[in-house]
N, C-alpha and C positions, 0 to 999 in steps of 0.2 A: 737534616736537609739533604745530605748526600744520598741517604736511603731513598728519599722521595724522588730525586732526580733519576736514580737508577731504575726505580719502579716505572717512571714515566717512559724512559727509553725502552724498557722491556716490553711495556704494553704496546707501544707503536710498532716495535719490531715484530711482535707476535701478530698484530693485525695485518701488517704488510706481508708477512710470510704466508699467512692463511689466504690472503687475497691472491697472491701470486700462484700458489698451488692450485687454487680454484680456477684461475684463468688458464693455466697450462692443461689441467685435466679436462676442461670444457671446450678447448679451442677446436677440437675436431668436429664438434656439433654446432657451436654457436660462434658467430663473429660479431664483435662489438655489441653484445646483447646488454646494453646499459640503458638505464633510465635515470633522470634527474628530477628531484622533487623540491618544490618550495613550500614551506609550511609556516603558518603563524597562528597564534591563538593565545590562550590564557592558561595559567596554572594556579591551583589552589594550594598555597604553601602552608605546611604544618611543621612547627619547630618543637622539638623536645629538649628543653633547656633546664638543667639542674646543676648549678655551679655556685660556689660561694667565694670565689676570688676572680677578679678580672682586672688586669693591669690598666690603670688609668681610669677606673670606674669607682664610684663612691657607693658604699653600702650595697654589696652584692647579696644575692639570695637565690631562692628557687623561683623561677619566673613562670608565669602562665602565658601561654601562647594566644595571641589574637590571630584568627585566621585571616590571611591576606591573599588577595589576588595579584598576580604579577603577569607580565607580558613575556612571551617567548617567540622566537623565530628561528627556523632551522633550514639548512640546505642539506639534502640527502642525495647520496649516490648509491644506486642499487644495481646489483649484477645477478642475473638469473642463472642459477646452476642446475635447475631442473624445472619441470612444470609445477612443482609444489614448493620449492625452496628458492629464496632470494638471499643474497648477502647484502647488507647495507653498511655504509659508513656515513655518519652524520656529524654536522657541526652546528651547534645550537647556542644562541644567545638567550639566557634565562635570567629573569629578575626574581630573586628569591628573598627580597627584602621583607622584613617583618617588624612588628612591635611587640616586645615582651614586657610583662609588667608583674609586679607583686605588691600586695597591700600590707601596710604596717599599721597596727592598731595599738594605741596606748591611751592612758587616762590623763586628763588635763583638768586643772582647776579653773572653773568659770567664775570670774569675778562678778559677773552680773547676777548669776543665780546663786552664788556662794555654794556651789556643789561641784563634785568631780563628775566628769562626763567622758564617754568614749569618743575619741577622734580617730579618723582614718586618713592616712597619707598613702599615696600611690607612687611607686618608683617605676618609671618607664625607661626601657632600653629600646631606642629606635635605631635599627641597624639597616644600612644600605649594603645588600649582599647581591652582587651581580657577577655571573659566571660566563665564561666560554666553555662549553661542554662538548666533549668528543665521544661519540657513541659508535659501537660496533656490534653487530648481531645478525639475526636471521629474521626473515618474514616467511611464515608457513601458511600455505593456502588451506583455509578451512572450507570455503564454499566458492566454487568458480563463478557462479552467477547469482550472488546473494540478492541484490536488488536490480542493479543494471551494471554489474561488474563484480569482481571478486571481493571476498572478505578474507583478511589475513590476520594471523596471530603474530605479534611482534615481540621478540625477546632479545635482550642483549646486555652488554656491559657499558659502563659510562665512566669517563674521567671528568671531574669537575675542577676547572682551572680558574682561580680568582681573577676578576677583572676590576671590580670596584669593591672596597671593603672599608666602610666608615661606620661610626656609631655616634649616638648622642644620648646622654642620660639626663633625665629631669625628674623632679618631684612635684606632685600636684596635691592640693588639698581636695579631699573627696567629701567628707562629712564630719560634723553636721553642717547644715546651712549656715553660712556666715563665718565658717572656720577659715582662717588665713594662716599662711606660713610666714614666720618672722625670719627675714633674711637681710643682714647688714642694716638693721634698723628700719626696714620697710616691711609692710604686710602685703604679701603677694599670694595669688592663687597658684602660680606655677613658677618654679625656680629651676634654672639650668644648673646642672651639677658638673658635667664633664662632656667632652667630645673629642673626636680624633679618629685615627685609623685603628681598625681592629687588628691587634697584634697576633702574630703566629697563626695566620689563616692557613688552612690546609693547602698544600701545594704539591701534588694535586689531591683531590678526594676521589674515592672509588665507590661505585654503586651499581645497581641493576635496574633495568627497565622492562616492564611487561605491559602489553596492551593489545588493542584491536584496531585494525585499520580497514576501512571500507572504501571501495573505489566506485565511482560513477563515470560512465563513458563520456568523454568530451571530444570524440573524434575516433579515427581508426586505431590510433596507438596512444592516445592521451587520456588522462583521467583526472577528475576532481576527487580529492580524498578527504575523509573525515577520520580523525583518530582520537582515541581515549587511552591514556597510559597511566600506570602507577610507577613513580620514579622515586627510588630510595637510595640515599647516600649512607654508606656504612661508616664513613670517616667523620670525626668530630670537626666542626667548623673551626674551632680554636684548639690549639695543641693543649693536651692535658686537661681539658674541660669537657664535661658530658653535655655536649650541645650538638645534636644531629637534626637533620631535616629530611622530610619527604614531601611529595606533592602528587596531586592528580592533575594531569595535563589534558587539555582539550584543544585540538588543532584542526584547522582547515588548510587544504593545500591543493597544489596542482602538480601533476607528474607527467613527464613526457619522455619519449624515447630519444636518446641522443643519437643513436644510429639505427638503421633498419637492418633487419635480419636478411642475410644473403641466401636466397633460395637455392642457388647453384651448389651450395655446400651441403645441401640436404638430400641430394639424389641418392646417397647411400641408403636412405631409408625406403627406397622404392622396392619393397618386397611384400609378399603376401603374408598377412597376419593371421595367426590361428584364431578361429572363431570358437567361442565357448559353446558347449552343447546345449540344445533346447529339447523340447518334447519330441518323443519318437515320431510323432505324426508330422513333423516338420523336416524339410530338407532345404539346403542352401545351395544355390548355384552362383558362385562368385564370378564376377566379371572384373578383370584387372586390366587397367590401361597401362601403357608403357610410359616410363619417364615422368612419373607424377612428381610435382614440386609443390609442397612436400607430400609424401605419401601418408594417407590417412585411411582408416578402415573401421570396421565394427568390432568392438570388443565383445559385446553381448547383445542378444536380442531376446527379450522375454515377452511372452505372449499368453493370452488366454482368450479363446473364442468359443462361442456356443451359438445355437440357432434357437430363436424363440418362435413358437408356433401357437396359434390359438386366436382368441378374440381379445380386443382391448377397447375399453370405453374411454372416449375422449370428449372434451367440450371445446367448442370454438372460443377464440379469444373475445373478450367483451368489446363492444363498440360504443363510442361516444358519438351519437348522431347529431352533432352540432358542428357548425363551421365558425371558427373564430376569426374576426377581422382585426386589422390594424386600427389604431386610434384615428378617429376622424375619417376613416376610409369606408367606402362601400364596394371596393373591388375585392373579389375573391382572391386570397393569397395564392400565388403561383404554385405553391407546394400541393394545393388541392387539385390542380388542373392537369397534372401529368400523372398517369397511373404508373405505379411501381409494380411491374409484373413479377418481381422477385418475392413479393409478399403473398402469403395465402391466409386462410382463415385461422391458422394456428400460430401466426407470427406474433412477435412482441407487440402488445396493444398500442403503445404510444407511437411506435413507428408505423403501425398499420393504419393509424387514424388519417394519415394523409391520403388514403384511398377511400375515405368514407363516402364521398359523393358518387364514386363509381360503384361501391358496394350497394348503396341504396338504389342506384340506377339498375343494377342487376336484379334486385328484388322486384322493382316495378316492371321491368321488361319480362320477367319470367312469370308474372301473375297479373293478368289484366284487371283483377278485382281488388287489387291493392292500391291504395292511394296514400297521400301524405298531407299532413298539416305542417305549415311552416310558421314560425313565431320569431319575430325580430326584436332585438334588444339594442339598447345603447347605454353607455355609462353617463353619469351626471356631469363628468368633466369634458364631454364632447359637445360641440356646437350644433344647433338646429337639429335636435334629436329626432323630431317627427319626420323631417325630410330624410335624415340619414337612415332611419329604420325602414322607410318605404324603399329607398334605393337598395338597401341590403336584401330586402325581399325580392325586388325585381331581379337582382343579380342571380339569386338562387333559382328563381322561376325560369329565367332565361337559360341557365345551364341545362335544366331538365327538358325544356321545350326544344332546345337545339339538339338534344340527343334522343328525340322521338317520343317524349312523354306528353300526352295531351294536357292542355291547360285545365280541363275539367277534372283532372285527377289531382290537382294541386289546389289546396285551399289555405286561406290565411286564418290563423287562430289568434284569439286575443288572450288566451289563458297563459299568463306569464309567471315565471318563477325566477325572481331576481336573486342574485348572490348579494351578500352583505357588503355594501360599499364602505363600511367602517374600515375595511381592510383594502389596501391597494389591489390585492389579488381579486377581490370582488369586482372592482372596476374593470379589470382585465377580462374577467369571465363574462361580464355583461355586454361586451362588444361582440355579439354572436347572433347566429340564427339557429334555432332548434328545428330539427326535422323529425316529426312524429309519424311513424309508419302505422297505417290503419288497415284493418282487414286481416285475412289469414295470410300468414307468412309461410311460404312453402319451404323456405330454407330450414334445414335441420341444424340445430345448435349442438345436440348431443348425438354422437354417432358411435356405432359398434364396428370397429375395424378388424379385418383379418390380419393377424400377425404372421409374417414369414421373413424374419430378418436375421442377418448375421450380426451378432453383437459381441464386442470384446475390445481388447486393447493390445497394443504393441509398445513396449518400452525399449528405446534404443539407447545403448551405452557405447558411444564411439571410443575408439582407441586414440587417445590424445597424448600418448607418451612423448611424441616428438613435435608437438604443435606449440608454437610460441604463444599464441593467443587463443586458447580453447573456446572462449566466448564467441569467436567469429565462425565457429562451425555451425552449419545448418544441415538438417536432415529433412528432405521432402519426400512425400509418399504419393502413390498413384491416386488414392482417393482423397485428394486434398479438400474437396467440398464437404467431406464428412468428418473431418478431423478437428480436434482441438489439441493444440500443441503447447506444452508448458516448457519451463526452462530445463527440466530433466528429460525432454524429448519423449513425452508420453503421448501416444496417439490413440484416441478412443473412437470407436466406430459403432454406428447403427446403420447397416447397409441393407437395403432390400435384397433378399436372397436371389431374385431373378436377374439382377445385374451384376452379381458377384461372380467373377470368372476364375476363382480359386487361386489367383496369384496376387501377392502384395509385392510391389517393387519400391525400393527406397534408394534415393540418391543422396550421398553425403557430400556436402560442399564446404569449401574453406575459402574465405575471402571472395565469395560469389562465383568461384570457378568450380565446375564439377570435377571431382578428383577420383571418385570410386563409386560403384553401385553394386548392390547385392539383391538378388531376387529371393524372396521368402515365399515358399510354397506350402500351402496347407489345403487338404481336401475336405469337402463338405461332409463326406460320410464318416470322417474321423471326429467330427465335432459332436459334443454333447447337445441333446435336444431338450429344451425346456417347454413343456406344454402348459397352456393357460386356458381354463374354461372361460374366465372373464377377468382380464387383468385390469385393475383399477388404481394401482399405485401412482399412475401418472395423471389421473383425472383431477381437474380443477375447474370449477365453474365460478365465475365472478359475476355477480348480479349487481348492477349499478342502480343508484337511486338519484332522484332530483335533490337539489340543495335543500337541506333542513327537512327532508321528507323520508318517511318509512314506507310509502306506498309502492307496491310492486308494479313495475311497468308491464306492458303486454309482452315484450320480449322476455322479461324475467319469468313471467308466468308460463310462457311457451317452453322455455328452457327447463323449468321444473316439471312440466307435464311430460316432456320427453325423457327426463331423467327417471321419473317414477316408472315409466313404461319399461325401461331396461333393468331396473333394480331387482336382483334376486332377494330371497328372504333373509339371507345371512349377512346382510350389510348394515353397518352403522353409518349414519350420515353425520359428519362433523361440520359444524357451522361456526365460523368465526367472522366477526365484523370489523369494519374499519371506517374511519372518517378522514376528511382532509385536514389540513393544518390550520384552518380557520375555526373560529368559534371557541367557546370555553370548554375546558376539559370535562366539567360535569355534564354539560349539555351533550357533548359528543358521546360520553359514556351511555347516557340514556338513549340517544339516537341509535347507537350500535345495538343495544339490547332490543329495541323495538323492531329494527330491521330483521334481526335474526328470528325473533318470535313470529313475525308476519310470514316469513318464508316457511318456518316450521308448520304453522297452522294451515297454510295453503297446501303444503305437501300432504298433510294428514287428511285434508278434506277431499283430495283426489286419489288417494292411494288404496281405498277399499277394493278388494278384501285383503290386500297386503298389509302386514303389520310392520311398520318401520320403527327403527330405534334412532334416537338423536343424541348427539353429544356436543355441548358447547365447548369450543377450544379457543386458545389464544394463538393468533397467527401474526408474527412480527413482520411479515413481508409487506412491503408498501411500494407503490409506484412513486416516482419522483414528484414532489410537490412544486417543482420549479416551473411547471407549465400548467395552463388550465386543463389540458387533457388529463395530465396525471392527477390533478386534484379531483376532477370528475370521476376518474376511475377509483380513487380512494374512498368515494362515497358509496360503499359497496359492502357486500358480504361475500365470503369465500366458502365454497362447499367442496369438501373432500370426502372420500369414501374409505371405509376401513372394514376389512373382513374380520368376523369374529373368530 
């Protein structure tokens, strides 16, 4: 007992000593850099028990562990000693109760059958083991922005101090059916044998903890946490008996800063940081402001740029020439009535659909020989469908007349293609007006563009050595409209060469205040030039079809005619098909095959004297099926090009 008390005193003295040394060594940089965390969760207890004597118990043996879940809750105190290491001290309540059992088999004479038979009795040890556990260790930063916050490795030591220690032992009849235990003249299925306090519990136990802890932002300095740990106790639960335990812990928590960092103590870091070298073609012009709080800078800037020149073949995004109405409504939804000028012919198709009335208006305005057929639908769950369809037709007609299109260029068609209303999505799709363009369409769907772009990337690695919350650092660049930025601050560019002025400027910000900026300069003549006779790797043509149909539309045929005109001899045409989420899988497979075959036959019929090669492929890309526009777009084939 005296040895255990001395061990406990030594452990707490060591923890306190290390904590004080850390505070004194870090005081020049950080002030009150503490955070507090509350955690709760469950633990999967595993006990390894092999003993043959236990004071106060009847018939001991080698017990088999039944896995048990227990509850745990903890209070953690964390102190940051660097940007990558934290010290923590935790106090945890943990329920490590379990049920251990072993089976005893022997032969018994059955008076009813006049035979010996095997019977099995089970001895159960039900233990209530609950601890107050003191942990001390480190958190090491593995990834500073894993999902929406840092991911840390947790490692430390732990003391297990008994709080509740009781046991109960019983014996139960297991088999055969009808077997009963004889006890004090009674036949019973379960007999209690002994109960009481577990003697000679460790005081304390000693072990190790290893795990992962993920942080999710819950404010400027607060986080929700999720942890998984392996917790192993080296000490036996009972003195002189081989009975150990370990567990897998799952916890959720909330961590917040107890004090804020004092920026005035960080002015000593207001100095210029040495930049890592980059390519010879690049130079840096640092611009340093005075009295930055705190000072931050660029550790590395990696880059790779080139100029693309030549021709590129592209296809416009597909159009769904239908207007979808709300249930029971004949008013054109407001999203169709305001043109979004930020969208062009190559924009994302579902977003682009809201401009469909204006796109058709442009086609009609640019070619007086073009006209339209309009077809109105209603779903079976709408009231007065005849009147509703007429009002929807009138609304579409009024839009075009109001914008200068003569009424004699608008005709009403009765050729209707209904979606299957066995599905709710079919009812949603049938609340629409189709607009069919007739005549020659002067719009080009396939175009040969001249390439003259600067293409490349810049990867920014900030110097975060003295930043308390590195995830709050932002880097902004001059060409923001051309960038995609990820958590590792990777900026990618495809910039028209004629607007590129040879300078890239980056501003690095901390807590939304500009702290430093650096100009990154690279000259065009130093860039590698990639020439393309005809670039096709970005080409994608999506040809849409009516519901349950494989017939090529006029727009699809015109797209294929334009494509054949541009194709050189050394191209292979890859065709993949798709369907929407409705209908049976077998019917969709047949429909996909028919659509691809019809496109192939049509291209062969118009390609002479060119000899085209075809390849059927599988394309897993799909539009979202959550909207009727997405489902209409998925009734399609996709055409890509591959050079031999």
